[in-house]
Each structure stands twice: as C-alpha cells, then as structure tokens.
C-alpha positions in Angstrom: 18.7 28.7 -8.5 19.7 27.1 -11.3 17.3 25.4 -13.7 18.2 21.7 -15.1 16.4 19.9 -17.7 13.7 17.2 -17.4 16.1 14.2 -18.5 13.6 11.4 -18.0 11.2 12.7 -20.5 13.9 13.4 -23.1 15.3 9.7 -22.5 11.9 8.2 -23.5 13.0 7.6 -27.3 16.1 5.8 -25.9 13.6 3.6 -23.9 11.6 2.4 -26.6 14.9 1.6 -28.8 16.5 -0.4 -25.8 12.8 -2.1 -25.4 13.2 -3.0 -29.0 16.4 -4.4 -29.1 15.9 -6.5 -26.3 12.7 -7.8 -27.8 15.0 -8.6 -30.8 17.1 -10.4 -28.4 14.4 -12.3 -26.8 13.3 -13.5 -30.4 16.4 -14.6 -31.6 17.5 -16.8 -28.5 13.9 -18.0 -28.3 13.8 -16.8 -24.5 10.4 -15.9 -23.0 11.2 -12.5 -21.5 8.2 -10.9 -22.7 4.3 -11.3 -22.5 2.1 -8.9 -24.5 -0.5 -7.9 -21.7 2.4 -7.9 -19.1 4.2 -5.3 -21.3 1.3 -3.2 -21.9 0.4 -3.0 -18.3 4.1 -2.0 -17.5 3.7 0.8 -20.2 0.5 2.3 -19.0 1.7 2.4 -15.5 4.8 4.3 -16.7 2.5 6.7 -18.7 0.6 7.3 -15.5 3.5 7.7 -13.5 4.6 10.4 -16.1 1.0 12.0 -15.7 1.3 12.1 -11.9 4.7 13.6 -12.1 3.1 16.7 -13.8 1.6 17.5 -10.8 3.5 15.9 -8.1 7.1 17.4 -9.1 5.5 20.9 -8.7 4.7 19.9 -5.0 8.1 18.4 -4.5 10.0 21.6 -5.7 7.8 23.7 -3.5 8.7 21.8 -0.4 12.6 21.7 -1.3 12.7 25.2 -2.3 11.1 25.7 1.2 13.3 23.6 3.3 16.4 25.2 1.2 15.7 28.8 2.5 17.2 27.1 5.7 20.1 25.4 4.2 23.1 24.9 6.5 25.8 25.3 3.7 26.2 27.0 0.7 27.6 24.5 -1.7 28.4 25.8 -5.1 26.7 24.3 -8.5 29.8 24.9 -10.1 32.0 22.8 -8.2 32.8 19.2 -9.0 32.8 18.1 -5.6 29.4 19.5 -4.8 28.2 17.1 -7.6 29.9 14.2 -6.2 28.7 14.9 -2.9 25.1 15.1 -3.9 25.3 12.0 -6.3 26.4 10.2 -2.9 23.7 11.8 -1.0 21.2 10.9 -3.5 22.3 7.2 -3.8 22.3 7.1 0.2 19.1 8.3 0.4 17.7 6.1 -2.3 18.9 3.3 -0.7 17.0 3.8 2.7 13.8 5.0 0.8 14.1 1.6 -1.0 14.5 -0.4 1.9 12.2 1.0 4.0 9.6 0.8 1.2 10.1 -2.9 1.9 9.8 -2.8 5.4 7.0 -0.4 6.2 3.7 -1.5 4.5 2.5 2.2 4.0 5.2 2.6 1.7 5.2 -0.9 0.2 1.4 -0.2 -0.8 3.3 2.2 -3.6 6.3 0.3 -4.1 4.6 -3.0 -4.5 3.4 -1.7 -7.9 7.3 -2.2 -9.3 7.5 -5.7 -8.2 4.1 -6.9 -9.5 5.5 -8.1 -12.8 6.4 -11.8 -13.2 8.7 -11.1 -16.1 11.7 -9.5 -15.8 12.7 -6.9 -18.5 13.3 -3.1 -20.0 9.3 -2.9 -19.9 9.1 -3.8 -16.3 11.6 -1.2 -15.4 8.6 1.3 -16.6 6.2 -0.3 -14.3 6.1 2.6 -11.8 3.4 3.4 -9.1 1.1 6.3 -9.0 0.8 7.2 -5.1 4.2 7.4 -3.8 5.3 11.0 -4.1 1.6 12.0 -2.9 2.3 9.7 0.4 5.6 11.2 1.0 8.3 9.2 -0.5 10.0 12.6 -1.2 10.7 13.0 2.4 13.5 10.6 2.1 15.8 13.4 0.3 14.2 16.3 2.3 17.6 16.6 4.1 19.6 17.4 1.2 18.2 20.9 0.4 18.3 21.3 4.2 22.3 20.7 3.8 22.8 23.1 0.9 21.9 21.1 -2.5 19.9 23.3 -4.5 16.4 21.9 -5.3 17.1 21.2 -9.2 20.1 19.5 -8.2 18.2 17.0 -5.9 15.5 16.5 -8.4 18.2 16.0 -11.3 20.1 13.6 -9.5 17.0 11.8 -8.7 16.1 11.5 -12.5 19.9 10.4 -12.9 19.6 7.6 -10.7 16.2 6.4 -12.5 18.0 6.3 -16.0 20.6 4.3 -14.5 18.3 1.8 -12.5 16.4 1.2 -16.2 19.2 -0.8 -17.9 19.6 -3.3 -15.0 15.9 -4.5 -15.7 17.2 -7.2 -18.3 18.1 -10.9 -18.3 19.9 -10.4 -21.7 23.2 -9.4 -19.4 24.7 -11.8 -17.0 27.5 -11.1 -15.0 29.8 -7.7 -15.6 33.7 -7.4 -14.4 34.1 -8.2 -10.7 35.1 -4.9 -9.8 32.0 -3.4 -11.2 30.0 -6.0 -9.6 31.5 -4.9 -6.3 30.8 -1.4 -6.5 27.6 -0.9 -8.9 24.0 -2.2 -9.2 23.9 -4.5 -12.1 21.2 -6.6 -13.7 22.7 -9.6 -11.6 22.3 -7.6 -8.5 18.8 -6.5 -9.4 17.3 -9.6 -10.7 17.9 -11.1 -6.8 15.8 -7.5 -5.8 12.9 -8.7 -8.0 13.0 -12.1 -6.7 10.3 -13.4 -4.5 12.2 -16.8 -3.6 12.6 -16.5 0.0 16.5 -16.4 0.1 16.2 -13.0 -2.4 13.5 -11.3 -0.3 14.3 -7.7 0.8 17.8 -7.8 -0.8 19.9 -5.7 -2.8 17.9 -2.0 -2.4 20.9 -0.4 -4.1 20.2 2.6 -6.5 23.4 2.9 -8.3 25.9 2.0 -5.7 25.8 -1.6 -4.5 28.2 -0.8 -1.7 25.0 0.2 0.5 23.8 -3.0 0.7 27.5 -4.5 1.3 27.8 -2.2 4.1 24.2 -2.4 6.0 24.0 -6.3 5.7 21.4 -6.5 2.6 23.7 -7.9 0.0 22.5 -11.3 -1.8 24.5 -12.6 -4.5 22.5 -14.4 -7.5 22.9 -18.1 -7.0 20.1 -19.0 -9.1 17.5 -17.6 -11.5 14.9 -15.9 -9.8 11.0 -16.0 -9.6 9.9 -13.1 -10.6 7.0 -11.2 -8.7 5.3 -11.0 -5.3 4.9 -13.6 -3.0 1.0 -13.0 -3.6 0.8 -12.2 -7.3 -1.9 -9.7 -8.1 -3.1 -12.1 -11.3 -4.6 -9.1 -13.3 -3.2 -7.0 -16.1 -5.6 -4.3 -15.5 -3.1 -1.0 -14.7 -5.7 0.7 -12.3 -6.0 -2.5 -10.1 -2.3 -3.1 -10.2 -1.7 0.6 -9.2 -4.0 0.0 -6.1 -4.2 -3.5 -5.2 -1.6 -3.2 -2.2 -3.9 0.0 -1.1 -6.8 -1.9 -1.3 -5.5 -5.0 0.6 -4.1 -2.9 3.5 -7.5 -1.2 3.8 -9.2 -4.5 4.0 -6.9 -5.9 6.6 -7.3 -2.4 8.4 -11.3 -3.2 8.1 -11.0 -6.5 9.8 -9.3 -5.0 12.9 -9.6 -1.2 12.9 -7.9 -1.1 16.4 -4.4 -2.4 14.9 -4.8 0.7 12.2 -1.3 1.6 12.9 0.4 -1.4 13.1 -1.0 -2.4 9.6 0.5 0.9 8.6 3.6 0.9 10.1 4.9 -2.6 10.6 6.5 -4.8 7.9 4.4 -6.3 4.6 3.0 -9.5 5.8 2.3 -8.5 9.5 -1.2 -9.5 10.6 -2.9 -9.3 14.1 -4.0 -12.7 14.3 -0.7 -14.5 12.6 -2.9 -15.4 9.6 0.0 -13.9 7.4 3.7 -13.8 7.8 6.3 -10.9 7.5 9.7 -11.7 5.3 11.7 -12.0 8.6 9.1 -14.3 9.9 9.2 -16.6 6.9 13.0 -16.7 6.4 13.5 -17.4 10.1 11.0 -20.3 9.6 12.9 -21.6 6.6 16.2 -21.4 8.4 15.0 -24.0 10.8 
C-alpha cells in the first residue's frame, strides 16, 4: 500500500503564521477576537490532540488495514476519479460523524471541547479533543477501506479536511462570492455552527462542502453575529478540565440515575430523566411557540 505524508504536522508553521496575521488584523481593527488565556488553552488542547494522535493513529491504521483485506472494489490510487470519490466519501462521512457528535451525548462528550471557546478565531480551530479516536469516532470512516479506498488515502483525506477547516475559524473574513458560499463551507457558515444561539444550535455540520447540510436539512444562514461557546459554558481555562468536562458531567448524571445509563449515553445532549435539562430540539420547539 502507498505511504502518504502527515500533512497536519507539516502545516504547523502555516497555522502559526496565519494566527499571527489574524492577531495583527485584530490589533489594527481594534476587534476583541483574542483572549490570552483562551488562546493558550486552545493551543494546549491542540498539542494534546497531536500527542494522542501518535498512539491513536496507529490503532486507526491497524483497523483500516484489517478492514481493507475484505475490500469490495479495487480502486486505483493513480486514478483521478478515485481521489474525487475519496474526497466525496470522506466529506460525507465527516458530515454524519459531525452531526451525530451533536446528537448523541457519548460522542458529544469529546466534541464539546471544540465548542468550548467563547472566542472565534484560528486558535479555536486548534481546540481539539483528546478522547475522540479512543472512543470510536474513526468508525464513521470504516466503510471506506471496506469499499476499496486504501487506508493511507482515507487518513490523508481526513487530514486534508482538517486543513481546510482551519481557515474557516475566523471573523476576519465575512461573505465570499455567492457561488462559493452555496457549495463550500465558509467562515460565515461555520460561525453559525459555533453559535450557542437557539437559531444556530446544531446547524451547518459540513466539513468542506456545505451541500450536505442543504441536502439533509441542517443548513442555516448567518443572520446575526453568533454568541460563541456552549449553552452552559465551562468557565475555566484549564486544558485538562476543558478536555474532560463533558465526560465528568455525563458521569455525574449517570450517578444520579444509574438505571438511565443507556439513555444518558445515547440520547441527545441535554436529555435528562427528570426533565431538569433540555435538548436542542426541545429548546427550539419551546422557542417557536
């Protein structure tokens, strides 16, 4: 099988350079896009994610290689159409992984980390979880090597997707040309996704192509500047506490009512056995009355 480089590690200098450019933009325009402690937390979580990836990516590769033994089609790495199909398959997988990470609390416990910053900037793009791969999020892509995409291709396409999503974490770019906004995920679309406003909750799950949200009914246009963060913010800059805060909250909920363990793991964030908290759909339904 073909070996592909780790492009995310190679992109770190570009990440730093672009953050410096955005910081200069914020300074020049006097916009409060950054907070020192918040940025430090985001960078710390990003470094922790890279450290975890050293171990977890080996596990991912082993699983994908094992599944690839039973691949259905022989998809040539040298063919352009194989790469085009791989891009679409990866982006489709990312949409559903991302959407389900907002709809199932077990997966939200990892993904909530990325939404925990109350600032929206390129540093926040680095605010990644430490538990996603070890709790099985990679399984959303396992159908790709089974279909016939080489494991290395799958991992490379995942990295390309993350690279694309880095630049959309900014308030420095407003709207792009209409045709681009219609097809691709943009800063405007992704600002909506990071909003904790009722209208914006659980919208715009796209990786690269916003068309999936348009097709599956989760698209929302940016109407006003979002309020960033969680509906119940963490209120700490300690990276370890941020990394595990939702796991701890979920464990406490299960401790309150052990017989509802399965529901707390599989139902939407905000679900409670006694109605003391509400899911996004519950809040939106109540808000529309």
